[in-house]
Each structure stands twice: as C-alpha cells, then as structure tokens.
C-alpha positions as CSV (number, residue, x, y, z in Angstrom):
1,M,0.0,0.0,0.0
2,S,1.0,3.6,-0.5
3,A,2.3,5.5,2.6
4,P,-0.4,5.8,5.3
5,A,-1.8,9.2,6.3
6,A,0.6,9.5,9.2
7,E,3.6,9.3,6.8
8,H,2.3,11.9,4.3
9,S,3.5,15.0,6.2
10,R,7.0,13.5,6.7
11,L,7.3,12.6,3.0
12,R,6.0,16.0,1.9
13,A,8.5,17.8,4.1
14,L,11.2,15.5,2.7
15,A,10.2,16.3,-0.8
16,E,10.4,20.1,-0.2
17,A,13.7,19.9,1.6
18,K,15.3,17.6,-1.0
19,D,14.1,19.7,-3.9
20,A,16.1,22.7,-2.5
21,E,19.1,20.5,-1.8
22,L,19.1,18.6,-5.1
23,A,18.0,21.4,-7.5
24,D,21.3,21.6,-9.2
25,A,22.4,18.0,-8.8
26,S,23.0,15.6,-11.7
27,A,20.2,13.3,-12.7
28,L,22.2,10.3,-11.5
29,A,22.8,11.9,-8.1
30,I,19.1,12.6,-7.7
31,L,18.2,9.0,-8.6
32,R,20.9,7.6,-6.3
33,W,19.5,9.7,-3.4
34,A,16.0,8.4,-4.2
35,A,17.2,4.8,-4.5
36,S,18.9,5.1,-1.1
37,E,16.0,6.8,0.6
38,F,13.1,4.6,-0.8
39,G,14.7,1.3,-1.8
40,D,12.2,-1.0,-3.4
41,R,9.4,1.6,-2.7
42,L,10.8,3.6,-5.6
43,C,9.8,3.0,-9.2
44,V,10.1,4.9,-12.5
45,T,7.5,5.3,-15.3
46,S,8.3,5.3,-19.0
47,S,6.3,6.0,-22.1
48,M,9.0,4.2,-24.1
49,A,9.8,7.2,-26.3
50,D,13.3,6.4,-25.3
51,A,15.1,4.5,-22.5
52,V,17.0,7.5,-21.0
53,L,15.3,7.4,-17.6
54,A,15.3,3.6,-17.4
55,H,19.0,3.6,-18.3
56,L,19.8,6.2,-15.6
57,A,17.7,4.5,-13.0
58,S,19.3,1.1,-13.7
59,Q,22.6,2.7,-12.6
60,A,21.2,4.1,-9.4
61,R,19.3,0.9,-8.5
62,P,19.8,-2.2,-10.7
63,G,16.6,-4.2,-11.0
64,I,14.4,-1.1,-10.4
65,D,10.7,-1.4,-11.4
66,V,9.9,0.4,-14.6
67,L,6.1,0.9,-15.1
68,F,4.8,1.0,-18.6
69,L,1.1,1.8,-19.2
70,D,-0.2,-0.5,-22.0
71,T,-3.3,1.4,-23.0
72,G,-4.2,-1.0,-25.8
73,Y,-3.7,1.8,-28.4
74,H,0.1,1.9,-28.6
75,F,2.1,1.9,-31.8
76,A,3.9,-1.4,-32.5
77,E,7.2,0.5,-32.3
78,T,6.4,1.6,-28.7
79,L,5.7,-2.0,-27.7
80,G,8.8,-3.1,-29.4
81,T,10.9,-0.5,-27.5
82,K,9.4,-1.7,-24.3
83,D,10.3,-5.3,-25.0
84,A,13.9,-4.2,-26.0
85,V,14.3,-2.2,-22.8
86,A,13.2,-5.3,-20.8
87,A,15.6,-7.5,-22.7
88,T,18.7,-5.3,-22.5
89,L,18.7,-3.2,-19.3
90,P,19.0,-4.4,-15.7
91,V,15.4,-3.3,-14.8
92,S,12.1,-5.0,-14.1
93,V,9.6,-3.7,-16.7
94,R,6.0,-4.0,-15.3
95,T,3.3,-3.7,-17.9
96,I,0.3,-2.0,-16.5
97,Q,-3.1,-2.5,-18.2
98,P,-6.5,-0.9,-17.7
99,R,-9.3,-2.8,-16.1
100,Q,-11.1,-3.0,-19.4
101,T,-9.8,-4.1,-22.8
102,V,-10.4,-1.7,-25.7
103,A,-13.3,-4.0,-26.8
104,E,-14.9,-3.9,-23.3
105,Q,-14.5,-0.1,-23.2
106,D,-16.1,0.2,-26.6
107,A,-19.0,-1.9,-25.4
108,G,-19.6,0.3,-22.4
109,Y,-18.8,3.8,-23.8
110,G,-19.1,3.4,-27.5
111,P,-16.3,3.1,-30.1
112,R,-13.6,5.7,-30.3
113,L,-14.1,7.3,-27.0
114,H,-10.7,9.0,-27.5
115,D,-12.3,11.1,-30.3
116,R,-15.5,12.1,-28.4
117,D,-14.1,12.4,-24.8
118,P,-10.3,12.2,-24.7
119,D,-10.1,13.2,-21.1
120,R,-12.4,10.3,-20.1
121,C,-10.4,7.9,-22.2
122,C,-7.1,9.0,-20.7
123,A,-8.6,8.6,-17.2
124,L,-9.8,5.1,-17.9
125,R,-6.7,3.9,-19.7
126,K,-3.9,5.9,-18.1
127,V,-4.7,7.8,-14.9
128,E,-6.7,5.2,-13.0
129,P,-4.4,2.3,-13.9
130,L,-1.3,4.3,-12.9
131,A,-2.9,5.2,-9.5
132,E,-3.5,1.5,-8.8
133,A,0.0,0.5,-10.0
134,L,1.7,3.2,-7.8
135,A,0.0,2.0,-4.6
136,P,2.9,-0.2,-3.4
137,Y,5.4,2.7,-3.7
138,H,6.4,5.7,-1.7
139,A,8.1,7.5,-4.6
140,W,8.0,7.5,-8.4
141,A,10.3,9.0,-11.0
142,S,9.2,10.4,-14.4
143,G,11.1,11.7,-17.4
144,L,9.3,15.1,-17.5
145,R,11.4,18.0,-18.7
146,R,10.8,21.7,-18.4
147,D,11.4,22.5,-22.1
148,E,8.9,20.0,-23.4
149,A,5.9,22.3,-23.0
150,V,4.8,25.5,-21.2
151,T,2.7,23.3,-19.0
152,R,5.9,21.7,-17.7
153,A,8.0,24.8,-17.3
154,G,7.7,24.9,-13.5
155,I,8.3,21.3,-12.6
156,R,10.9,20.6,-9.8
157,V,13.4,17.8,-9.4
158,V,11.6,16.6,-6.3
159,E,7.9,17.3,-5.7
160,W,5.1,16.2,-3.6
161,D,2.4,14.3,-5.6
162,D,-0.5,15.3,-3.4
163,R,-3.1,13.4,-5.4
164,R,-1.4,10.1,-4.9
165,G,0.4,10.8,-1.6
166,L,3.8,10.1,-3.0
167,V,7.1,11.8,-3.6
168,K,7.6,12.5,-7.3
169,I,11.1,12.8,-8.7
170,N,11.9,14.4,-12.1
171,P,15.6,13.8,-12.4
172,I,16.0,15.2,-15.9
173,A,13.7,18.2,-15.4
174,A,16.4,20.7,-16.4
175,W,17.8,18.7,-19.4
176,T,17.5,20.2,-22.9
177,D,16.8,18.3,-26.1
178,A,20.6,18.6,-26.9
179,E,21.5,17.1,-23.5
180,V,19.1,14.2,-24.1
181,A,20.5,13.6,-27.5
182,A,24.1,13.7,-26.1
183,Y,23.3,11.2,-23.4
184,I,21.6,8.8,-26.0
185,A,24.7,9.0,-28.2
186,K,27.2,8.6,-25.5
187,H,25.5,5.5,-23.9
188,G,23.9,4.0,-27.0
189,V,20.4,4.3,-25.3
190,L,17.4,2.7,-27.0
191,V,15.1,5.2,-28.8
192,N,11.7,4.5,-30.2
193,P,12.1,4.6,-34.0
194,L,9.1,6.8,-34.3
195,V,11.2,9.7,-32.8
196,Y,13.2,9.7,-36.0
197,D,10.0,9.6,-38.1
198,G,8.5,12.9,-37.0
199,Y,7.0,11.9,-33.7
200,P,9.0,13.8,-30.9
201,S,6.2,13.1,-28.4
202,I,4.6,9.6,-28.6
203,G,1.4,8.5,-27.0
204,C,-1.5,6.4,-28.1
205,A,-1.7,5.9,-31.9
206,P,-5.2,7.4,-32.4
207,C,-4.2,10.6,-30.6
208,T,-0.6,11.1,-31.9
209,R,0.4,12.7,-35.2
210,R,3.7,13.7,-36.8
211,V,4.8,17.3,-36.3
212,A,6.7,19.6,-38.6
213,V,10.4,20.1,-38.1
214,G,10.9,22.9,-35.5
215,A,7.3,22.7,-34.2
216,D,6.4,22.3,-30.5
217,A,7.3,18.7,-29.6
218,R,3.8,18.1,-28.2
219,A,1.9,19.6,-31.1
220,G,1.1,16.2,-32.4
221,R,-0.7,15.1,-29.3
222,W,-4.5,15.4,-29.4
223,A,-4.1,17.8,-32.3
224,G,-7.1,20.2,-32.7
225,L,-8.7,19.1,-29.5
226,G,-7.3,21.9,-27.1
227,K,-5.8,19.1,-25.0
228,T,-2.1,19.1,-24.1
229,E,-1.8,16.6,-21.2
230,C,-3.3,13.2,-20.4
231,G,-3.7,13.9,-16.7
232,L,-0.9,11.7,-15.3
233,H,1.2,14.6,-14.2
234,G,-1.4,17.0,-12.8
C-alpha cells in the first residue's frame, strides 16, 4: 500500500527539503538519493519514447521497477521499444493495463471514446491504472522536462504528488533536447524509432500525429482538441 496518512506529512516535508538540496544535482545523483531513501518503494515510469530514464535508474538501482502503461492503443514501435528495454537493461519492466480491454470499453462507452471524450479515455486507460500501480510505492520518478511544453516549465526535481500521496522525482527536469541527444549518443540508449520519423512526443496511436520540423514537440498530441496533457502529471 502507499504511505499511510501519518507518513504523508513527513514525506511531503522530505520532498520540499530535497528539492532545494538537489535542485542543481545531476540526474544520476538525484536518482541515487531516491534509491537510497526509498529502496524497493521507488519506481520509474516510462512512455518508451526512449530509455533514457530507465538507463539512468538502472545505474542508481539495478533491477528497479519500470512501469509502462499499455493502453491497448500503442504503436507497434512503442511496444517493441518496451520489449527491447526489458531485454537489454537491468530493470524490471512492469506492464500496467486498464481494467477493461479496448473492446470492453467500446461496449460500455461506444467506439472511439478517444475522439469524443479524450479526457475520459485517458482517465480510464492511463490515470486510473497508474494510480493503482503506484499504490505499493512511496516515490516515483518520471522523465518530464521543463522544455517539453509550457505546462511543464515549472516542474521541480523533487515534488510532492498530493493526489497520490507520493514523492515524485523528475531527475532530468532541467535537461534540454541537446542534452538528451548527447546522453543517448554517449551511452547507446534505445530510442523509439518513431522519434526519427517525425514523432517527438509519442502517446496512443489514435491521438498522436507527426509534427513539422521545429514545431512544438507536443503539437502532435490530441491535435485540434485543445488538450495538451493526459492527466498523469497533474
């Protein structure tokens, strides 16, 4: 189970203190602190656009749990990247699935809910499954970066996830696209092939499009719907 109510105030204070302390620390130093502090109560999440976070986390804590949300709508390339990460890195990839299959959701809500009510679809296939999957942990790490979108410009390296009662760690929050590319090149990190085919931000296939060179990285997500986030991060 996630931390009981009595622990929340301590964990929240810890998150606030460590954010100030680790604000300028390296991504690996941040993850090593988290691994030392939380042990097997720490996990990381990955959309499998690349394996940068999983690669970093495997150095901080070999065998760490990497949570992947299999919505039932992923590109084949994304599933292939997930399988490759599981086969080549010293991590434990946990595939998280919604309570309903796509067919069961279609039967209950009608086909193509993602077109008619994308927020509800994301809630059913991403937000709720992640909340259940995070229940055994006290902290989780994400690959969010400040330069990905204006909605992410204010993220901190260590935060309090009040909705879930967990410490949230964003070790590469300050990284730029160039720094990500340099890390990938230096370490030979796996990258989803769609990234090189015009998809800088990759989600579910029905809600992800190619973007023009130089356009906002998330412009291809829910294009034309006035939606920029799936709800996992706030």
